[in-house]
N, CA, C and O atoms as CSV, one atom per row, in Angstrom:
chain,resi,resn,atom,element,x,y,z
A,1,MET,N,N,-26.785,75.454,-58.963
A,1,MET,CA,C,-27.535,74.529,-58.144
A,1,MET,C,C,-28.664,75.287,-57.472
A,1,MET,O,O,-28.449,76.370,-56.928
A,2,THR,N,N,-29.842,74.739,-57.506
A,2,THR,CA,C,-30.978,75.364,-56.845
A,2,THR,C,C,-30.990,74.948,-55.390
A,2,THR,O,O,-30.902,73.763,-55.069
A,3,SER,N,N,-31.096,75.914,-54.531
A,3,SER,CA,C,-31.062,75.663,-53.099
A,3,SER,C,C,-32.476,75.571,-52.559
A,3,SER,O,O,-33.345,76.362,-52.927
A,4,SER,N,N,-32.701,74.600,-51.685
A,4,SER,CA,C,-34.011,74.495,-51.060
A,4,SER,C,C,-34.109,75.428,-49.852
A,4,SER,O,O,-35.198,75.643,-49.320
A,5,MET,N,N,-32.981,75.976,-49.423
A,5,MET,CA,C,-32.976,76.897,-48.291
A,5,MET,C,C,-32.899,78.323,-48.795
A,5,MET,O,O,-32.073,78.643,-49.650
A,6,ASP,N,N,-33.746,79.167,-48.274
A,6,ASP,CA,C,-33.692,80.590,-48.569
A,6,ASP,C,C,-32.481,81.169,-47.848
A,6,ASP,O,O,-32.101,80.680,-46.784
A,7,HIS,N,N,-31.871,82.211,-48.421
A,7,HIS,CA,C,-30.678,82.801,-47.804
A,7,HIS,C,C,-30.943,83.318,-46.395
A,7,HIS,O,O,-30.009,83.441,-45.603
A,8,SER,N,N,-32.185,83.621,-46.069
A,8,SER,CA,C,-32.476,84.161,-44.748
A,8,SER,C,C,-32.844,83.078,-43.739
A,8,SER,O,O,-33.051,83.385,-42.565
A,9,GLN,N,N,-32.928,81.841,-44.160
A,9,GLN,CA,C,-33.271,80.758,-43.237
A,9,GLN,C,C,-32.095,80.418,-42.339
A,9,GLN,O,O,-30.939,80.517,-42.749
A,10,SER,N,N,-32.393,80.019,-41.124
A,10,SER,CA,C,-31.364,79.581,-40.187
A,10,SER,C,C,-31.656,78.168,-39.742
A,10,SER,O,O,-32.815,77.768,-39.632
A,11,GLN,N,N,-30.623,77.427,-39.491
A,11,GLN,CA,C,-30.729,76.066,-38.965
A,11,GLN,C,C,-29.796,75.976,-37.770
A,11,GLN,O,O,-28.780,76.670,-37.715
A,12,SER,N,N,-30.135,75.131,-36.825
A,12,SER,CA,C,-29.237,74.961,-35.687
A,12,SER,C,C,-28.816,73.509,-35.580
A,12,SER,O,O,-29.480,72.609,-36.094
A,13,SER,N,N,-27.697,73.301,-34.901
A,13,SER,CA,C,-27.166,71.974,-34.672
A,13,SER,C,C,-26.357,72.025,-33.392
A,13,SER,O,O,-25.776,73.059,-33.060
A,14,LYS,N,N,-26.317,70.932,-32.681
A,14,LYS,CA,C,-25.604,70.864,-31.412
A,14,LYS,C,C,-24.148,70.464,-31.640
A,14,LYS,O,O,-23.854,69.621,-32.487
A,15,VAL,N,N,-23.249,71.072,-30.885
A,15,VAL,CA,C,-21.843,70.691,-30.929
A,15,VAL,C,C,-21.690,69.457,-30.056
A,15,VAL,O,O,-21.987,69.492,-28.862
A,16,GLY,N,N,-21.227,68.368,-30.654
A,16,GLY,CA,C,-21.123,67.102,-29.942
A,16,GLY,C,C,-19.705,66.787,-29.523
A,16,GLY,O,O,-18.841,67.662,-29.468
A,17,ARG,N,N,-19.480,65.506,-29.226
A,17,ARG,CA,C,-18.149,65.043,-28.821
A,17,ARG,C,C,-17.129,65.407,-29.884
A,17,ARG,O,O,-17.437,65.419,-31.075
A,18,ALA,N,N,-15.936,65.699,-29.456
A,18,ALA,CA,C,-14.828,66.094,-30.341
A,18,ALA,C,C,-15.212,67.308,-31.177
A,18,ALA,O,O,-14.676,67.516,-32.266
A,19,TYR,N,N,-16.148,68.112,-30.659
A,19,TYR,CA,C,-16.589,69.355,-31.304
A,19,TYR,C,C,-17.188,69.127,-32.690
A,19,TYR,O,O,-17.081,69.987,-33.564
A,20,ARG,N,N,-17.807,67.991,-32.886
A,20,ARG,CA,C,-18.419,67.689,-34.182
A,20,ARG,C,C,-19.809,68.293,-34.265
A,20,ARG,O,O,-20.559,68.324,-33.290
A,21,VAL,N,N,-20.129,68.776,-35.466
A,21,VAL,CA,C,-21.440,69.355,-35.724
A,21,VAL,C,C,-22.062,68.592,-36.883
A,21,VAL,O,O,-21.421,68.412,-37.918
A,22,VAL,N,N,-23.282,68.148,-36.728
A,22,VAL,CA,C,-24.001,67.448,-37.788
A,22,VAL,C,C,-24.752,68.491,-38.608
A,22,VAL,O,O,-25.476,69.320,-38.057
A,23,LEU,N,N,-24.575,68.444,-39.927
A,23,LEU,CA,C,-25.297,69.367,-40.798
A,23,LEU,C,C,-26.744,68.887,-40.941
A,23,LEU,O,O,-26.982,67.736,-41.308
A,24,PRO,N,N,-27.699,69.759,-40.655
A,24,PRO,CA,C,-29.099,69.379,-40.830
A,24,PRO,C,C,-29.389,69.031,-42.295
A,24,PRO,O,O,-28.697,69.515,-43.190
A,25,PRO,N,N,-30.399,68.202,-42.545
A,25,PRO,CA,C,-30.711,67.781,-43.910
A,25,PRO,C,C,-30.888,68.944,-44.892
A,25,PRO,O,O,-30.439,68.864,-46.036
A,26,GLU,N,N,-31.536,70.015,-44.449
A,26,GLU,CA,C,-31.746,71.159,-45.339
A,26,GLU,C,C,-30.426,71.805,-45.751
A,26,GLU,O,O,-30.278,72.272,-46.880
A,27,VAL,N,N,-29.468,71.826,-44.824
A,27,VAL,CA,C,-28.154,72.400,-45.109
A,27,VAL,C,C,-27.392,71.492,-46.066
A,27,VAL,O,O,-26.776,71.973,-47.017
A,28,ARG,N,N,-27.427,70.186,-45.826
A,28,ARG,CA,C,-26.748,69.235,-46.720
A,28,ARG,C,C,-27.291,69.350,-48.135
A,28,ARG,O,O,-26.532,69.339,-49.104
A,29,THR,N,N,-28.600,69.461,-48.247
A,29,THR,CA,C,-29.229,69.590,-49.563
A,29,THR,C,C,-28.815,70.897,-50.231
A,29,THR,O,O,-28.465,70.912,-51.411
A,30,ALA,N,N,-28.855,71.985,-49.482
A,30,ALA,CA,C,-28.490,73.294,-50.038
A,30,ALA,C,C,-27.037,73.315,-50.502
A,30,ALA,O,O,-26.724,73.936,-51.518
A,31,LEU,N,N,-26.146,72.645,-49.769
A,31,LEU,CA,C,-24.734,72.604,-50.127
A,31,LEU,C,C,-24.433,71.546,-51.183
A,31,LEU,O,O,-23.390,71.593,-51.836
A,32,GLY,N,N,-25.341,70.599,-51.347
A,32,GLY,CA,C,-25.108,69.513,-52.288
A,32,GLY,C,C,-24.040,68.553,-51.812
A,32,GLY,O,O,-23.301,67.992,-52.621
A,33,VAL,N,N,-23.950,68.358,-50.501
A,33,VAL,CA,C,-22.925,67.466,-49.958
A,33,VAL,C,C,-23.546,66.170,-49.463
A,33,VAL,O,O,-24.708,66.112,-49.060
A,34,GLN,N,N,-22.717,65.134,-49.513
A,34,GLN,CA,C,-23.116,63.831,-49.009
A,34,GLN,C,C,-22.036,63.330,-48.066
A,34,GLN,O,O,-20.950,63.905,-47.989
A,35,GLU,N,N,-22.333,62.277,-47.364
A,35,GLU,CA,C,-21.377,61.710,-46.422
A,35,GLU,C,C,-20.052,61.432,-47.124
A,35,GLU,O,O,-20.023,60.830,-48.198
A,36,GLY,N,N,-18.963,61.873,-46.512
A,36,GLY,CA,C,-17.638,61.671,-47.072
A,36,GLY,C,C,-17.135,62.847,-47.889
A,36,GLY,O,O,-15.936,62.939,-48.150
A,37,ASP,N,N,-18.029,63.762,-48.307
A,37,ASP,CA,C,-17.599,64.948,-49.047
A,37,ASP,C,C,-16.830,65.877,-48.112
A,37,ASP,O,O,-17.005,65.833,-46.894
A,38,ARG,N,N,-15.985,66.711,-48.689
A,38,ARG,CA,C,-15.228,67.693,-47.920
A,38,ARG,C,C,-15.900,69.049,-48.053
A,38,ARG,O,O,-16.483,69.376,-49.086
A,39,VAL,N,N,-15.806,69.831,-46.984
A,39,VAL,CA,C,-16.344,71.187,-46.987
A,39,VAL,C,C,-15.242,72.159,-46.577
A,39,VAL,O,O,-14.272,71.786,-45.916
A,40,ILE,N,N,-15.416,73.406,-46.984
A,40,ILE,CA,C,-14.482,74.477,-46.659
A,40,ILE,C,C,-15.165,75.401,-45.656
A,40,ILE,O,O,-16.336,75.746,-45.819
A,41,PHE,N,N,-14.431,75.801,-44.618
A,41,PHE,CA,C,-14.920,76.779,-43.653
A,41,PHE,C,C,-14.159,78.075,-43.877
A,41,PHE,O,O,-12.932,78.095,-43.780
A,42,GLN,N,N,-14.855,79.135,-44.169
A,42,GLN,CA,C,-14.240,80.454,-44.305
A,42,GLN,C,C,-14.710,81.290,-43.127
A,42,GLN,O,O,-15.910,81.476,-42.928
A,43,ILE,N,N,-13.767,81.791,-42.352
A,43,ILE,CA,C,-14.085,82.543,-41.144
A,43,ILE,C,C,-13.801,84.016,-41.383
A,43,ILE,O,O,-12.695,84.391,-41.773
A,44,ARG,N,N,-14.805,84.842,-41.146
A,44,ARG,CA,C,-14.654,86.296,-41.268
A,44,ARG,C,C,-15.349,86.910,-40.064
A,44,ARG,O,O,-16.548,86.727,-39.856
A,45,ASP,N,N,-14.571,87.642,-39.278
A,45,ASP,CA,C,-15.071,88.229,-38.031
A,45,ASP,C,C,-15.654,87.103,-37.182
A,45,ASP,O,O,-14.936,86.158,-36.853
A,46,SER,N,N,-16.911,87.172,-36.824
A,46,SER,CA,C,-17.494,86.120,-35.985
A,46,SER,C,C,-18.444,85.230,-36.783
A,46,SER,O,O,-19.274,84.530,-36.203
A,47,GLU,N,N,-18.326,85.253,-38.113
A,47,GLU,CA,C,-19.197,84.440,-38.956
A,47,GLU,C,C,-18.387,83.384,-39.699
A,47,GLU,O,O,-17.223,83.591,-40.044
A,48,ILE,N,N,-19.034,82.251,-39.934
A,48,ILE,CA,C,-18.411,81.154,-40.657
A,48,ILE,C,C,-19.254,80.838,-41.881
A,48,ILE,O,O,-20.474,80.703,-41.792
A,49,ARG,N,N,-18.595,80.722,-43.015
A,49,ARG,CA,C,-19.260,80.326,-44.250
A,49,ARG,C,C,-18.825,78.900,-44.546
A,49,ARG,O,O,-17.632,78.595,-44.526
A,50,VAL,N,N,-19.786,78.026,-44.821
A,50,VAL,CA,C,-19.499,76.632,-45.148
A,50,VAL,C,C,-19.833,76.435,-46.621
A,50,VAL,O,O,-20.914,76.805,-47.080
A,51,GLN,N,N,-18.889,75.846,-47.356
A,51,GLN,CA,C,-19.077,75.626,-48.784
A,51,GLN,C,C,-18.490,74.261,-49.135
A,51,GLN,O,O,-17.477,73.849,-48.571
A,52,SER,N,N,-19.129,73.571,-50.062
A,52,SER,CA,C,-18.564,72.290,-50.479
A,52,SER,C,C,-17.228,72.549,-51.157
A,52,SER,O,O,-17.049,73.577,-51.810
A,53,LEU,N,N,-16.301,71.634,-51.007
A,53,LEU,CA,C,-14.992,71.768,-51.642
A,53,LEU,C,C,-15.162,71.842,-53.153
A,53,LEU,O,O,-14.439,72.575,-53.827
A,54,ARG,N,N,-16.110,71.091,-53.682
A,54,ARG,CA,C,-16.376,71.086,-55.121
A,54,ARG,C,C,-16.764,72.482,-55.607
A,54,ARG,O,O,-16.231,72.956,-56.610
A,55,GLU,N,N,-17.690,73.144,-54.904
A,55,GLU,CA,C,-18.118,74.487,-55.293
A,55,GLU,C,C,-17.020,75.522,-55.057
A,55,GLU,O,O,-16.860,76.448,-55.852
A,56,PHE,N,N,-16.269,75.369,-53.978
A,56,PHE,CA,C,-15.156,76.276,-53.693
A,56,PHE,C,C,-14.131,76.212,-54.823
A,56,PHE,O,O,-13.662,77.244,-55.305
A,57,THR,N,N,-13.788,74.994,-55.241
A,57,THR,CA,C,-12.816,74.793,-56.311
A,57,THR,C,C,-13.333,75.368,-57.622
A,57,THR,O,O,-12.591,76.021,-58.357
A,58,ARG,N,N,-14.611,75.121,-57.914
A,58,ARG,CA,C,-15.217,75.635,-59.148
A,58,ARG,C,C,-15.179,77.171,-59.168
A,58,ARG,O,O,-14.856,77.771,-60.193
A,59,ALA,N,N,-15.505,77.793,-58.050
A,59,ALA,CA,C,-15.487,79.254,-57.971
A,59,ALA,C,C,-14.070,79.791,-58.110
A,59,ALA,O,O,-13.847,80.798,-58.783
A,60,LEU,N,N,-13.118,79.126,-57.481
A,60,LEU,CA,C,-11.720,79.547,-57.561
A,60,LEU,C,C,-11.202,79.430,-58.990
A,60,LEU,O,O,-10.529,80.333,-59.487
A,61,GLN,N,N,-11.514,78.322,-59.646
A,61,GLN,CA,C,-11.095,78.143,-61.037
A,61,GLN,C,C,-11.730,79.204,-61.928
A,61,GLN,O,O,-11.077,79.728,-62.830
A,62,GLY,N,N,-12.985,79.519,-61.685
A,62,GLY,CA,C,-13.674,80.529,-62.478
A,62,GLY,C,C,-13.062,81.902,-62.312
A,62,GLY,O,O,-12.980,82.669,-63.272
A,63,SER,N,N,-12.629,82.221,-61.101
A,63,SER,CA,C,-12.057,83.543,-60.863
A,63,SER,C,C,-10.695,83.709,-61.524
A,63,SER,O,O,-10.278,84.834,-61.798
A,64,TYR,N,N,-9.992,82.602,-61.787
A,64,TYR,CA,C,-8.692,82.667,-62.429
A,64,TYR,C,C,-8.737,82.294,-63.909
A,64,TYR,O,O,-7.717,82.388,-64.592
A,65,ALA,N,N,-9.885,81.878,-64.415
A,65,ALA,CA,C,-9.989,81.396,-65.792
A,65,ALA,C,C,-9.541,82.447,-66.799
A,65,ALA,O,O,-8.773,82.136,-67.709
A,66,ASN,N,N,-10.006,83.681,-66.654
A,66,ASN,CA,C,-9.640,84.723,-67.609
A,66,ASN,C,C,-8.155,85.039,-67.543
A,66,ASN,O,O,-7.518,85.270,-68.572
A,67,LEU,N,N,-7.604,85.051,-66.342
A,67,LEU,CA,C,-6.176,85.325,-66.205
A,67,LEU,C,C,-5.339,84.239,-66.864
A,67,LEU,O,O,-4.369,84.521,-67.568
A,68,LEU,N,N,-5.734,82.988,-66.623
A,68,LEU,CA,C,-4.962,81.876,-67.159
A,68,LEU,C,C,-5.101,81.774,-68.671
A,68,LEU,O,O,-4.119,81.500,-69.361
A,69,SER,N,N,-6.299,81.988,-69.198
A,69,SER,CA,C,-6.466,81.871,-70.646
A,69,SER,C,C,-5.695,82.974,-71.343
A,69,SER,O,O,-5.110,82.732,-72.399
A,70,GLY,N,N,-5.674,84.178,-70.789
A,70,GLY,CA,C,-4.895,85.268,-71.368
A,70,GLY,C,C,-3.414,84.963,-71.339
A,70,GLY,O,O,-2.702,85.240,-72.305
A,71,ALA,N,N,-2.947,84.398,-70.250
A,71,ALA,CA,C,-1.531,84.050,-70.119
A,71,ALA,C,C,-1.168,82.937,-71.095
A,71,ALA,O,O,-0.086,82.954,-71.681
A,72,ALA,N,N,-2.060,81.977,-71.271
A,72,ALA,CA,C,-1.799,80.877,-72.205
A,72,ALA,C,C,-1.727,81.401,-73.635
A,72,ALA,O,O,-0.848,81.002,-74.399
A,73,ASP,N,N,-2.643,82.287,-73.999
A,73,ASP,CA,C,-2.623,82.873,-75.342
A,73,ASP,C,C,-1.328,83.640,-75.580
A,73,ASP,O,O,-0.726,83.550,-76.650
A,74,GLU,N,N,-0.910,84.389,-74.577
A,74,GLU,CA,C,0.329,85.163,-74.693
A,74,GLU,C,C,1.539,84.240,-74.855
A,74,GLU,O,O,2.428,84.513,-75.662
A,75,LEU,N,N,1.570,83.152,-74.089
A,75,LEU,CA,C,2.669,82.201,-74.182
A,75,LEU,C,C,2.707,81.554,-75.566
A,75,LEU,O,O,3.779,81.412,-76.153
A,76,ILE,N,N,1.557,81.167,-76.082
A,76,ILE,CA,C,1.498,80.551,-77.419
A,76,ILE,C,C,2.004,81.524,-78.480
A,76,ILE,O,O,2.768,81.141,-79.365
A,77,THR,N,N,1.578,82.780,-78.388
A,77,THR,CA,C,2.030,83.798,-79.342
A,77,THR,C,C,3.539,83.961,-79.281
A,77,THR,O,O,4.198,84.042,-80.318
A,78,GLU,N,N,4.099,84.010,-78.060
A,78,GLU,CA,C,5.545,84.136,-77.899
A,78,GLU,C,C,6.277,82.944,-78.491
A,78,GLU,O,O,7.287,83.109,-79.175
A,79,ARG,N,N,5.772,81.742,-78.231
A,79,ARG,CA,C,6.421,80.523,-78.744
A,79,ARG,C,C,6.396,80.488,-80.269
A,79,ARG,O,O,7.377,80.089,-80.898
A,80,ARG,N,N,5.279,80.905,-80.865
A,80,ARG,CA,C,5.186,80.916,-82.325
A,80,ARG,C,C,6.174,81.932,-82.908
A,80,ARG,O,O,6.811,81.667,-83.928
A,81,ALA,N,N,6.299,83.089,-82.261
A,81,ALA,CA,C,7.243,84.107,-82.730
A,81,ALA,C,C,8.670,83.585,-82.633
A,81,ALA,O,O,9.479,83.826,-83.530
A,82,GLU,N,N,8.988,82.872,-81.557
A,82,GLU,CA,C,10.325,82.294,-81.400
A,82,GLU,C,C,10.587,81.254,-82.473
A,82,GLU,O,O,11.684,81.194,-83.028
A,83,ALA,N,N,9.593,80.442,-82.766
A,83,ALA,CA,C,9.740,79.393,-83.778
A,83,ALA,C,C,9.966,80.003,-85.153
A,83,ALA,O,O,10.748,79.466,-85.938
A,84,GLU,N,N,9.311,81.098,-85.459
A,84,GLU,CA,C,9.488,81.763,-86.746
A,84,GLU,C,C,10.883,82.362,-86.859
A,84,GLU,O,O,11.458,82.370,-87.947
A,85,ARG,N,N,11.440,82.864,-85.762
A,85,ARG,CA,C,12.778,83.457,-85.785
A,85,ARG,C,C,13.855,82.396,-85.981
A,85,ARG,O,O,14.932,82.698,-86.495
A,86,GLU,N,N,13.583,81.179,-85.585
A,86,GLU,CA,C,14.591,80.092,-85.668
A,86,GLU,C,C,14.615,79.515,-87.008
A,86,GLU,O,O,15.391,78.596,-87.272
């Protein structure tokens, strides 16, 4: 996804009632989120990273894709060997 916000840009927003924060339009566009979408907050030290749930899930799946495909191949090989022995 192409971001309209440069990584060095900053945006501000006021903390409102019930500690709600409205994402500025540039941030919503950069994250690709719309009303009703879910976001993930990752807290490290005193910084917070906000990511759309969709992108978080995609990144998580990508990081495990090689592990899972290797495990699936190994399982298939084992099952075929068992079937040949029977």
